[in-house]
C-alpha positions as CSV (number, residue, x, y, z in Angstrom):
1,M,12.6,-2.2,-12.5
2,R,13.7,1.5,-13.7
3,V,10.7,3.1,-11.9
4,A,13.0,6.5,-12.4
5,L,11.8,6.5,-16.1
6,L,8.5,6.2,-15.3
7,F,8.7,9.1,-12.8
8,V,9.8,12.0,-15.1
9,S,6.4,13.0,-16.0
10,L,5.2,14.1,-12.8
11,A,5.6,17.9,-12.7
12,V,8.2,20.1,-11.0
13,L,6.3,22.9,-9.4
14,A,9.4,25.1,-8.0
15,A,12.9,24.1,-7.8
16,A,13.5,25.8,-4.3
17,C,16.5,23.0,-3.3
18,T,19.4,21.9,-4.9
19,S,20.7,18.3,-5.4
20,T,23.4,16.1,-6.5
21,D,21.3,13.5,-8.2
22,A,20.2,13.9,-11.7
23,Q,16.5,12.0,-10.9
24,D,15.8,14.4,-7.9
25,T,12.3,15.4,-7.9
26,T,11.9,17.2,-4.6
27,T,9.8,20.1,-5.2
28,T,8.9,23.1,-2.7
29,L,5.2,24.3,-3.0
30,A,2.8,26.4,-1.8
31,P,0.8,25.4,1.6
32,P,-1.7,22.8,0.9
33,S,-5.2,23.3,2.0
34,T,-6.4,21.9,5.1
35,T,-9.3,21.4,7.5
36,S,-8.4,22.6,10.9
37,T,-9.8,22.9,14.4
38,V,-7.7,26.0,14.9
39,A,-7.1,29.4,13.5
40,S,-8.2,29.4,9.9
41,D,-4.4,30.9,9.2
42,A,-2.5,28.4,10.9
43,P,-0.3,26.5,8.5
44,A,-1.1,23.1,7.5
45,C,1.7,21.5,9.4
46,L,0.5,22.8,12.8
47,A,-3.4,22.4,12.2
48,G,-5.4,19.8,13.6
49,E,-4.9,17.8,17.1
50,L,-2.4,15.0,16.0
51,P,0.1,15.3,18.7
52,F,4.0,15.9,17.8
53,V,6.5,13.2,19.3
54,E,10.0,14.6,20.4
55,S,11.8,11.0,20.8
56,G,11.1,7.6,19.7
57,T,8.2,6.4,17.6
58,V,6.4,8.9,16.0
59,A,3.9,6.9,14.2
60,A,3.1,3.2,13.2
61,L,0.8,3.3,10.3
62,D,-1.0,0.8,8.0
63,S,-3.8,0.4,5.6
64,Q,-6.2,-2.0,3.9
65,G,-4.7,-3.3,1.0
66,R,-1.5,-1.8,-0.5
67,D,0.1,-1.3,-4.2
68,A,3.0,0.9,-3.6
69,K,6.3,-0.6,-5.0
70,A,8.5,2.5,-5.3
71,V,9.3,5.9,-3.8
72,G,8.0,8.3,-6.7
73,G,9.2,11.6,-5.1
74,I,9.2,13.8,-2.2
75,R,7.6,17.2,-1.8
76,W,8.9,19.9,0.8
77,Y,6.7,22.6,2.2
78,P,8.6,25.2,4.2
79,L,5.9,27.0,6.4
80,E,5.8,29.7,9.0
81,G,6.8,27.9,12.3
82,C,7.0,24.2,10.7
83,E,8.0,22.3,7.8
84,R,5.7,19.8,5.8
85,L,7.3,16.7,3.9
86,E,5.3,14.6,1.4
87,I,6.7,11.2,0.3
88,E,4.7,9.9,-2.8
89,F,4.6,6.3,-3.9
90,L,4.3,4.6,-7.4
91,S,2.3,1.4,-8.2
92,A,3.8,-1.5,-10.2
93,T,2.7,0.2,-13.4
94,G,4.5,3.4,-12.6
95,A,1.1,5.3,-11.8
96,P,0.6,6.9,-8.7
97,A,-0.1,4.4,-6.0
98,T,-3.4,4.1,-3.8
99,R,-2.1,3.0,-0.7
100,I,1.2,2.4,1.1
101,G,0.5,-0.4,3.5
102,P,2.9,-0.8,6.8
103,V,5.4,2.3,7.4
104,G,7.1,3.1,10.6
105,V,8.2,6.7,11.6
106,S,10.5,7.5,14.3
107,M,12.6,10.2,16.0
108,L,16.3,9.6,16.4
109,A,16.6,12.7,18.8
110,D,20.2,12.9,19.7
111,Q,21.3,12.0,16.1
112,G,18.9,14.6,14.9
113,I,17.3,12.1,12.2
114,V,13.6,11.3,11.4
115,R,13.9,7.9,10.0
116,V,10.8,6.0,7.9
117,N,11.1,2.5,7.7
118,L,9.0,1.4,4.6
119,S,7.4,-1.9,3.9
120,D,9.2,-4.9,1.8
121,D,6.9,-4.5,-1.0
122,I,8.6,-1.2,-1.7
123,V,11.8,-1.9,-3.3
124,D,13.1,1.1,-5.5
125,S,13.0,4.7,-5.7
126,A,12.7,7.4,-8.4
127,V,14.6,9.8,-6.4
128,A,18.0,9.3,-4.1
129,D,18.5,12.6,-2.0
130,T,18.3,16.4,-1.9
131,T,19.8,19.1,0.1
132,L,16.9,21.4,1.2
133,N,18.7,23.9,3.5
134,G,15.4,24.6,5.5
135,V,15.1,26.0,8.8
136,L,14.5,22.4,10.4
137,I,15.4,20.1,7.6
138,D,18.5,19.9,6.1
139,H,18.9,16.9,3.8
140,W,16.9,13.8,3.0
141,Y,18.2,10.5,1.9
142,V,16.5,7.0,0.4
143,V,18.7,4.4,1.5
144,E,18.7,0.6,1.2
145,D,19.6,-1.1,4.1
146,G,20.4,-5.0,4.3
147,D,18.3,-5.6,7.2
148,D,15.4,-3.1,7.0
149,G,14.9,-2.7,3.3
150,L,14.4,0.9,2.1
151,V,14.4,3.8,4.5
152,V,14.1,7.5,4.3
153,D,16.3,9.5,6.8
154,L,15.6,13.1,7.1
155,H,18.5,14.8,8.4
156,L,17.9,17.9,10.9
157,N,19.6,21.1,11.8
158,E,18.0,21.2,15.2
159,R,16.1,19.0,17.9
160,T,12.6,18.9,16.3
161,A,9.3,17.1,17.2
162,A,7.3,15.1,14.5
163,R,4.1,13.8,13.6
164,A,3.2,11.7,10.6
165,F,0.0,10.4,8.6
166,T,-0.8,8.6,5.6
167,T,-3.4,9.4,2.6
168,T,-4.8,7.3,0.1
169,S,-5.8,7.8,-3.8
170,P,-2.9,9.2,-4.2
171,A,-0.9,7.1,-1.4
172,R,1.3,9.7,0.7
173,L,3.1,9.8,3.7
174,V,3.2,13.2,5.5
175,I,5.4,14.3,8.0
176,D,5.2,17.6,9.8
177,L,8.1,18.9,12.0
178,Q,8.2,21.7,14.4
179,A,10.9,23.1,16.6
180,T,11.2,21.9,20.1
181,G,13.4,24.8,21.3
182,D,15.9,22.6,22.9
183,D,19.3,23.9,22.3
184,R,21.2,20.8,22.9
185,P,23.6,19.8,20.4
186,L,23.0,16.9,17.9
187,A,25.4,14.0,17.2
188,S,25.7,15.2,13.6
189,S,26.3,12.9,10.6
190,I,29.7,13.5,8.9
191,S,29.4,13.8,5.1
192,S,32.0,14.5,2.1
193,D,30.9,13.8,-1.6
194,G,29.2,10.8,-1.8
195,I,29.5,9.3,2.0
196,V,27.7,9.7,5.1
197,V,29.1,8.7,8.4
198,L,26.5,8.1,11.1
199,S,29.1,6.8,13.7
200,P,31.5,7.1,15.4
201,Q,31.3,10.4,16.4
202,G,34.7,12.0,17.2
203,G,36.4,11.9,20.8
204,V,36.3,9.0,23.1
205,S,35.0,5.6,21.8
206,L,35.5,1.9,22.7
207,Y,36.2,-1.2,20.9
208,P,34.4,-3.0,19.1
209,L,34.3,0.3,17.1
210,Q,31.0,0.6,15.3
211,V,31.5,2.4,11.7
212,G,28.0,3.0,9.8
213,G,26.7,5.1,7.5
214,Y,25.7,5.1,3.6
215,A,27.1,5.4,0.4
216,A,25.9,7.1,-2.8
217,P,24.3,5.0,-5.5
218,E,27.7,5.3,-7.8
219,I,30.0,4.1,-5.0
220,D,30.7,0.4,-5.2
221,A,32.9,0.2,-1.9
222,I,34.2,2.5,0.6
223,R,37.8,2.5,2.5
224,L,38.2,2.5,6.0
225,R,41.8,3.1,7.6
226,L,42.6,3.5,11.3
227,T,45.8,5.1,12.0
228,D,47.7,6.1,14.9
229,P,51.2,7.9,15.0
230,T,53.2,4.5,14.1
231,G,51.4,4.1,10.7
232,V,48.2,2.3,9.4
233,A,46.9,-0.2,11.9
234,I,43.9,-1.1,10.1
235,D,42.8,-0.9,6.2
236,R,39.4,-2.4,5.2
237,S,37.1,-2.2,2.2
238,V,33.7,-2.7,2.6
239,S,31.3,-3.2,-0.4
240,T,28.2,-1.1,-1.0
241,L,27.4,-2.3,-4.4
242,S,23.6,-2.5,-5.2
243,T,21.0,-2.8,-8.0
244,T,19.0,0.0,-6.8
245,H,19.4,4.0,-7.7
246,V,19.6,4.9,-3.9
247,W,22.1,5.1,-1.1
248,H,23.3,2.0,0.3
249,A,24.1,1.5,3.8
250,F,27.0,0.1,5.4
251,G,28.1,-1.2,8.7
252,V,31.3,-2.7,10.3
253,A,32.8,-3.5,13.9
254,L,36.4,-3.3,14.3
255,N,37.0,-5.6,17.3
256,D,40.5,-4.4,17.9
257,G,43.1,-1.9,17.2
258,P,45.6,0.9,18.4
259,S,44.9,2.5,21.6
260,G,45.2,6.3,22.3
261,S,44.8,9.2,19.9
262,V,43.9,7.6,16.4
263,D,42.4,8.8,13.4
264,L,39.6,7.1,11.5
265,L,39.8,7.5,7.7
266,V,36.7,6.9,5.4
267,G,36.6,7.2,1.7
268,T,36.7,5.8,-1.5
269,V,39.1,4.4,-4.3
270,D,40.2,6.3,-7.4
271,S,40.1,5.0,-10.9
272,A,43.8,3.6,-10.4
273,G,42.4,1.6,-7.4
274,E,44.1,4.1,-4.7
275,P,42.3,5.2,-1.7
276,V,41.1,8.8,-1.3
277,F,40.1,9.9,2.1
278,D,37.7,12.8,2.5
279,I,36.6,12.1,5.9
280,Q,38.8,12.1,9.1
281,I,37.5,11.7,12.5
282,P,39.8,12.0,15.5
283,L,39.2,9.0,18.1
284,D,40.7,8.3,21.5
285,L,40.4,4.7,22.2
286,P,41.5,2.4,25.0
């Protein structure tokens, strides 16, 4: 189902963000109206009494009935003191969905990621990713994960608290973000053109070495190489082939390998089948 063709009729109200995806429809909008129990001039993403969560489960939501089959678009509202993200959904006909169904939102605090787990009914997306360069949100990705179906990962610039709720008719997932003031560093992802590595981080690590992340829709496989001063110790290819138009998760465990100072290289292959490594992660392994 090519829902991307169905989504092009949605209006792009402002182009305040850049994208590497031709079908990207993230928009930056003026603050939405809201009913609030606090001062009338409070931004929408701080209004009301729904609490913010700094770590762990942010929200586990559901609704009676569901017709959402695809992610239709993502709207971003950078407001004073907070940021709001709204994820829109499409039905099987390409019209705006009325209800999302089950959805979970969690804060991976040390990684600086807000993760949205969507129901099994939502199988595709009209959008894949966008760089936002917000104060809080840096980038978002729609990712196909073999175990969890489609997820949306929001990559953050600093430690942030979140809250989430849904709307119906049209169906939207609303995520509000607010800085916590905690200046501890994040275990940030490492990215290059078309690849995001979530683990491992550079430095001391252990076997089995867990290598995980995601690759862009146009990449069918990634190449992993572990090298030490004597040469190449491990060379492996991992498939990221997918029929969806989103990023595809990968994960592999390297059970054994060289000890001491090594480099993990992550990349793709060129048109001649030769590896091209854009990511280098120095590690110290026992």
